[in-house]
C-alpha positions in Angstrom: -59.0 7.3 33.5 -57.1 6.4 36.6 -56.6 3.2 38.5 -56.1 4.4 42.1 -58.3 5.3 45.1 -60.5 7.8 43.3 -61.1 5.4 40.5 -62.0 2.7 43.0 -64.9 4.7 44.3 -65.8 6.2 40.9 -66.2 2.6 39.6 -68.7 1.8 42.4 -70.7 4.9 41.5 -70.7 4.2 37.8 -72.0 0.7 38.4 -74.6 2.0 40.9 -75.8 4.4 38.2 -76.1 1.7 35.6 -73.0 2.5 33.5 -71.1 -0.3 31.8 -67.5 0.1 32.6 -65.3 -0.8 29.6 -62.0 -0.7 31.6 -59.4 1.6 33.2 -56.5 3.6 31.9 -53.2 4.2 33.7 -49.9 5.6 32.4 -47.8 3.1 34.5 -46.9 0.4 32.0 -46.5 -2.1 34.9 -50.3 -1.8 35.4 -51.3 -2.5 31.8 -53.3 -5.7 31.5 -53.7 -6.1 35.2 -57.1 -6.6 37.0 -58.5 -3.6 38.8 -61.8 -4.0 40.6 -63.9 -6.1 38.3 -62.2 -4.7 35.2 -58.9 -4.5 33.4 -56.3 -1.7 33.0 -56.4 -1.6 29.3 -53.4 0.6 28.7 -52.2 4.2 29.0 -54.0 7.4 28.3 -52.7 7.4 24.8 -55.2 4.5 24.1 -58.1 6.9 24.1 -58.3 7.5 20.3 -58.2 3.8 19.6 -61.0 3.2 22.2 -63.0 5.9 20.5 -62.7 4.1 17.1 -64.2 1.0 18.8 -67.3 3.0 19.9 -66.4 4.2 23.3 -68.2 7.6 23.7 -67.8 8.5 27.4 -64.8 8.9 29.8 -64.3 9.9 33.4 -61.1 11.4 34.7 -60.8 9.8 38.1 -57.6 10.6 40.0 -56.7 13.1 42.6 -54.0 15.3 41.1 -56.1 18.5 40.3 -53.8 20.0 37.7 -53.3 16.7 35.9 -57.0 15.9 36.1 -57.8 19.2 34.2 -55.1 18.5 31.7 -56.5 15.1 30.8 -60.0 16.3 30.9 -59.1 18.8 28.2 -57.7 16.0 26.2 -60.9 14.0 26.6 -63.0 16.9 25.5 -60.7 17.6 22.5 -61.2 14.0 21.3 -65.0 14.4 21.5 -65.7 12.2 24.5 -68.7 12.9 26.7 -67.8 13.3 30.4 -70.8 12.2 32.5 -71.2 13.2 36.1 -70.9 10.4 38.6 -73.2 11.1 41.6 -73.5 8.4 44.2 -77.1 7.5 45.1 -76.5 8.6 48.7 -75.3 12.1 47.7 -77.7 14.9 48.3 -77.8 17.6 45.6 -80.3 20.5 45.7 -82.5 20.7 42.6 -81.0 24.1 41.5 -77.3 23.1 41.8 -75.2 23.4 38.7 -72.8 20.6 38.1 -70.1 20.9 35.4 -69.2 17.9 33.3 -67.1 15.1 34.7 -67.8 16.0 38.4 -67.6 13.1 40.8 -69.8 13.2 44.0 -68.9 10.4 46.4 -71.1 8.6 49.0 -72.7 11.0 51.5 -71.6 14.2 49.7 -74.0 17.2 50.2 -74.4 20.2 47.9 -77.0 22.7 49.0 -79.2 25.2 47.2 -77.7 27.7 44.8 -74.2 26.1 44.7 -72.2 25.9 41.4 -69.7 23.0 41.0 -67.3 23.2 38.1 -66.2 20.6 35.6 -64.1 17.7 36.9 -64.5 18.6 40.6 -64.2 15.7 43.1 -66.4 16.0 46.1 -65.2 13.2 48.3 -66.9 11.0 50.9 -69.3 12.8 53.4 -68.2 16.3 52.5 -70.7 19.2 52.5 -70.9 22.4 50.4 -73.5 24.8 51.6 -75.7 27.3 49.9 -74.5 29.6 47.1 -70.9 28.3 47.1 -68.8 28.4 44.0 -66.4 25.4 43.5 -64.2 26.0 40.4 -63.2 23.4 37.9 -60.8 20.7 39.0 -61.0 21.3 42.7 -60.9 18.4 45.2 -63.0 18.6 48.3 -61.6 15.8 50.5 -63.6 13.5 52.9 -65.4 15.1 55.7 -64.8 18.8 54.7 -67.4 21.3 55.8 -67.8 24.4 53.6 -70.2 27.1 54.9 -72.4 29.3 52.7 -71.2 31.6 50.0 -67.6 30.3 49.9 -65.6 30.3 46.8 -63.0 27.6 46.1 -60.6 28.3 43.2 -59.6 26.3 40.2 -57.5 23.1 41.0 -57.5 23.7 44.7 -57.3 20.9 47.2 -59.2 21.2 50.5 -57.7 18.6 52.9 -59.6 16.0 54.9 -61.9 17.3 57.7 -61.2 20.9 57.1 -63.8 23.6 57.9 -64.3 26.7 55.9 -66.2 29.7 57.4 -69.0 31.4 55.4 -68.0 34.1 52.8 -64.4 33.0 52.7 -62.6 33.0 49.3 -59.9 30.3 48.7 -57.8 31.0 45.6 -56.7 28.8 42.7 -54.1 26.1 42.9 -54.0 26.2 46.7 -53.6 23.4 49.1 -55.5 23.5 52.5 -54.0 21.0 54.9 -56.1 18.3 56.7 -58.1 19.4 59.7 -57.7 23.1 59.0 -60.1 25.8 60.2 -60.2 28.5 57.4 -61.5 31.8 58.8 -60.1 34.2 56.3 -59.4 34.4 52.6 -56.5 32.3 51.2 -54.7 33.6 48.1 -53.8 31.7 44.9 -51.0 29.2 44.8 -50.2 28.6 48.5 -50.1 25.9 51.1 -52.1 26.8 54.2 -53.1 24.8 57.2 -53.7 25.0 60.9 -56.5 26.3 63.2 -56.9 29.0 62.2 -55.3 28.3 58.8 -52.3 30.3 57.9 -50.3 30.5 54.7 -47.1 28.5 55.2 -45.4 28.5 51.8 -46.0 28.7 48.0 -47.7 25.6 46.6 -44.9 24.8 44.1 -46.0 22.7 41.2 -44.7 19.2 41.5 -43.0 17.6 38.5 -44.9 15.2 36.3 -43.1 12.3 38.1 -45.2 13.0 41.2 -48.9 12.2 41.0 -51.7 12.2 43.5 -54.4 9.5 43.4 -56.9 10.1 46.2 -55.0 10.2 49.5 -51.9 8.6 48.0 -48.9 10.3 46.3 -47.2 8.2 43.7 -43.5 9.0 43.1 -42.7 7.4 39.8 -39.5 5.4 40.0 -38.9 5.6 36.2 -37.2 9.0 36.9 -35.2 7.7 39.9 -32.7 5.8 37.8 -30.1 8.6 37.7 -28.3 9.0 41.1 -31.4 7.7 42.9 -33.3 11.0 42.8 -35.9 12.8 40.8 -34.4 16.1 39.6 -36.2 19.1 41.1 -38.0 17.2 43.8 -37.4 18.2 47.4 -38.5 15.0 49.2 -38.4 16.6 52.6 -40.9 19.3 51.4 -42.9 16.7 49.5 -43.3 14.6 52.7 -44.3 17.7 54.7 -46.9 18.8 52.2 -48.4 15.4 51.8 -48.6 14.9 55.6 -50.3 18.3 55.9 -52.8 17.2 53.3 -53.5 14.0 55.1 -52.0 11.9 52.3 -49.8 8.9 52.2 -46.6 8.8 50.1 -45.7 5.7 48.2 -42.9 5.0 45.8 -43.2 2.9 42.7 -40.3 1.4 40.9 -39.9 0.2 37.3 -39.5 -3.5 36.6 -36.9 -2.7 34.0 -34.2 -1.2 36.1 -31.2 -1.7 33.8 -28.8 -2.2 36.7 -30.9 -4.8 38.4 -31.0 -2.9 41.7 -33.4 -3.6 44.5 -36.0 -1.1 45.5 -33.8 0.2 48.3 -30.9 0.6 46.0 -32.8 2.2 43.1 -34.8 4.7 45.1 -33.2 5.4 48.5 -34.9 8.8 48.9 -38.5 7.6 48.6 -38.3 3.9 49.5 -38.4 4.4 53.3 -41.8 5.9 52.9 -43.3 2.9 51.2 -46.1 1.5 53.5 
């Protein structure tokens, strides 16, 4: 499930581990039927029950938005799918590490002795989690992160690229740690924190469903940009600041069916300038 940056690497891991990949799912109708990697985007997430009827028994939720990943993982479980772990052959995992279902460990990831990694966690390229850490379900440990021993990472928390977390630190649930941060003290639930040393900057307000994270890319769905060129409830200045702090890139996608026939610039003036 997913057809972005995380899914790209997850596909490579699945192939390396001998899985046969039936295809990809993405909720953007414009992607349906398109080629992704060596497979096809079969349809949206609502296709899962039909795929199950045709004998598909396993699914992996492979996109970066932590809260959405947990939401769809719950759906996958409720339908009776198995969620295998995808562990790249180059990842190093101590024999006593506990991995929850659906975890994805990317190339060069290291998890040391006594650590527990929850369901649907993403441990991105060349990150390391040291001894006796606890990484709760749905967390995302970004590339190059270094987490010292006995650290706790809360549910659905995002630790940004290249951050360093000192031993015995507790980072709460639904937090966002900005790229390159040095975390020396505990971070509470539901905040954005960054810097060296990391300091709490603001609450981590839940983004509307029209904004999704896939790996290091934020997708702003243009289907909701049709009225007055804005997405209700989205502060784009804040969104840009948060995504920059997390080391992400913001993109804007626009629907092919704009009833007014407007160009990208006309249809989505708020987010179009950030399209790379």
